[in-house]
N, C-alpha and C positions, 0 to 999 in steps of 0.2 A: 121149476125152470123148464122151459121148452127146449127142444133140441135145436131148432133153427132160430135165426135172428128174426125180429119183426121191427116195425118202425119205432118201437119204444125201448126195447132192450136187446142185449146180446143173448144168443142161445148158448146152451151148454157146450156145443162143439166149438164155437168161437172162443169162449172163455178158456176152455181146456187147451185148445191149440195155441192160443196167445201165450199163456204162461209156460207151456211146454216149449214153444219156440224161443221164448225169452231165456229160459234156463239153458237150452241147447246152444244158443248163440253166445251166451256168456261163457259156457264151458269151452266152446270152440275157440273163442278169442283168447282165453287163458292158455289153451293148448297151443295155439299158434305162437304166442309170446314165449311160452316155455320151450317149445321146439326150437325156436330161433336162439334163445339164450343158452340152452344146454346142449342141443344137438342129440338128445337121447332118442334112440330108436323106439323105445317103449312109449315115450310120450308122443312121438311122431305117429306110431300105429294107433294109439288112442285117439289122437286128434283127427286122423284120417277116418276112423270109425265114426266119431261124433259128427264129422263133416258129411259123411254119407247119410247118416240119420237126419241131419239138419236139412239137407237138400230134399229128402223125401217129405219131411214134415212141412217144409215151406212150400213145396209144390202143391201139397194138399191144401194148405192155408190159402194160397193164391186162388186155387180153384174154388174153394168155399167162399172166399170173399167176393169173387167175381160172379158167382152163381146165386148168392143170397143177398137179400136187401140189407144194406147197412143202416143201423139206426141213425136218426137225426142227431146232431150235436145238442148238448145240454146248454141251457142258458142263452145268453145273447151273443153268441159267437158271430163275428162278422165274416163275410165270405172269404176274405184273405186268410184269416186264421183257419177256417175250415180247409181251404185249399192247401195251405202249408202243412197242416196236421195230417191230412190224407196223403199228401205227397211224401212226407217223411215215413208214414206207415207203409206205403207201397215200396219205398226205397229199402226199408228194413226187410220186407218180404223178398225183394230181389236179391238183397245181400245174403240172405239165408240160403239162396239157391246158387248164386254165382260164385261167392267166395269159397265155399267148400270145393266146388268143381275146380276152381283155379288153384287151390291148395293141393288138390289131388294131382293136378298136372305138374305143379311145381315140385312137390315132394315125393309123389308116389311113382309107380312104375309106368305112368303114361308119359313121362317127360320126353323120352326119345321118340315116341310115336307122334306127338303133337308139336314139339319144339324143334327137333332135328338140330340140336346144338345152337339154336337161335334164341337162347334164353336171355340175352342182353336186354331185350325189351319187355319180356314177360314178367320177370321178377320185380322190376320197379312198378309195372302196372298192377301187380298183385298188391304191393305195399301202398300204392296210391288208393286202390279200392278199399283196402283194409282201414286206412286212415279216414277215408270218407265215411266208411261204416261207423267207425268210432265217433266221429263228429255227429253223424246222424243219431247215434245212440244217445249222445249227450243232449242233442236237441230234443229228442223224444222224452228223456228224463226231465229236462227243463220244463217242457210242456206239462208233463204229469205233475211235477211239483207245483207248477203255477196253478193248475186246477185244484190241487188238494189244499195248498197253504195260502195262496193269494185270493183266488176266486171262491174258495171254500164251497165248490159245488159237489155233486154226487158222482163225478166221473170215476173215481176209484171204486165206489160201490157198484157202479154199473159194469165195469170190466171184471169185477169179482163175481158177477152174476146175482148180486143182491137186488131186491126190488127198489125202484127209484120213483119218486113222485115227479112228474113233469109239469 
């Protein structure tokens, strides 16, 4: 497997950062929900740490995605499907950066610096963003399951870095 993407397959950096980012975002989401449900300081600290790591990984992923050629879609995808798929992927990248920063402002020690007791608008905005992220995650999973079980193409093999015949 090559390090960089080419027109036919994803490179090792893309595959690794995709799955690392997915694991981090799922951990962050669970941490946000547990922090809200329990109010535990230990869970809040863990979630803030995961969020900081998530923002760094997703900034790198965005840089890598914009600087490297993205492989063409498999099969007979129409342009609307390609645009929706890439839009959801870009939204997930942005969510991995923006949501942890918003959580840090909401829950961390940046609250007084940025909000100045004006959190009446910020907390609902965070939850709207978090809900949109979860809906985007469901849409991403729906697309992945559609590729694997309905279309039966090699998309999963491709994002796992395995060779694919085009």
